[in-house]
C-alpha positions as CSV (number, residue, x, y, z in Angstrom):
1,M,7.2,-7.7,-6.9
2,C,9.0,-4.7,-4.4
3,V,11.0,-6.3,-1.6
4,A,11.6,-4.3,1.9
5,I,15.0,-4.5,3.7
6,P,14.7,-3.1,7.5
7,G,16.6,0.0,8.4
8,K,16.9,2.0,11.2
9,V,15.9,5.3,11.8
10,L,18.5,8.1,12.7
11,S,16.7,11.4,12.8
12,I,12.9,12.9,12.6
13,E,12.2,16.1,11.7
14,D,9.4,18.0,9.8
15,G,7.5,14.6,8.7
16,K,10.3,12.9,7.2
17,A,12.5,10.5,9.0
18,V,16.4,9.5,8.0
19,V,16.6,6.3,7.3
20,D,20.1,4.4,7.6
21,F,19.9,0.9,5.5
22,S,23.5,-1.2,5.9
23,G,25.4,2.5,5.5
24,N,23.3,4.0,2.8
25,Q,20.7,6.9,4.2
26,V,17.2,7.9,2.8
27,K,14.8,10.3,3.7
28,A,11.0,8.8,4.0
29,Y,8.0,10.2,5.1
30,V,6.7,9.1,8.6
31,G,2.8,10.0,8.3
32,L,1.4,6.6,8.2
33,V,3.2,4.9,11.2
34,N,4.1,6.1,14.9
35,V,7.8,6.1,14.5
36,K,10.7,7.6,17.3
37,V,14.5,7.1,16.3
38,G,16.1,4.2,17.2
39,D,13.1,2.0,15.8
40,Y,13.5,-0.3,13.0
41,V,11.4,0.4,9.9
42,L,10.2,-0.9,6.7
43,V,10.2,1.3,3.6
44,H,8.2,1.3,0.4
45,A,7.7,4.1,-1.8
46,G,9.5,6.9,0.0
47,C,7.3,6.2,2.9
48,V,7.2,4.4,6.5
49,I,4.7,1.7,6.3
50,Q,6.2,-0.5,9.6
51,T,8.1,-0.9,12.7
52,M,9.7,-3.9,13.8
53,K,11.8,-5.3,17.0
54,Q,15.7,-4.8,16.5
55,Q,15.5,-9.0,16.4
56,E,12.9,-9.4,13.3
57,A,15.3,-6.7,11.0
58,E,18.0,-8.7,11.6
59,E,16.5,-11.9,11.1
60,I,15.4,-10.6,7.6
61,V,19.0,-9.3,6.6
62,E,20.1,-12.6,7.6
63,L,17.4,-14.2,5.2
64,M,18.4,-11.5,2.5
65,N,22.3,-12.4,3.1
66,E,22.0,-16.0,3.2
67,M,19.9,-15.8,-0.3
68,E,22.3,-13.4,-2.0
69,S,25.0,-15.9,-0.7
70,N,22.9,-18.7,-2.8
71,H,22.8,-16.9,-5.7
72,D,26.1,-15.0,-6.1
73,S,29.0,-18.1,-7.0
74,R,31.3,-15.2,-7.9
75,G,31.9,-14.6,-4.5
76,N,31.2,-10.6,-4.7
77,Q,30.4,-8.6,-1.5
78,Q,27.2,-9.1,0.2
79,L,24.5,-6.7,-0.8
80,F,22.9,-6.6,2.9
81,K,25.1,-6.0,5.9
82,R,24.4,-6.7,9.3
83,I,22.4,-4.0,11.2
């Protein structure tokens, strides 16, 4: 099972978007969904598969942080940071 986390589109060029995931920037193909700079998106297998509102993206990141804190008894830094 795969879990997609939201990222923010920073730029688009030649059919690829640069998407920021909590400071980690990756390139993803945008041919499946209409995407513009500033959109929040889900990426799977190197392709943008969905756009979403900022509030939805923030709620997902918050949920991931809650899940992570429930499973990390050692006090490690959160994997998912606020967007």
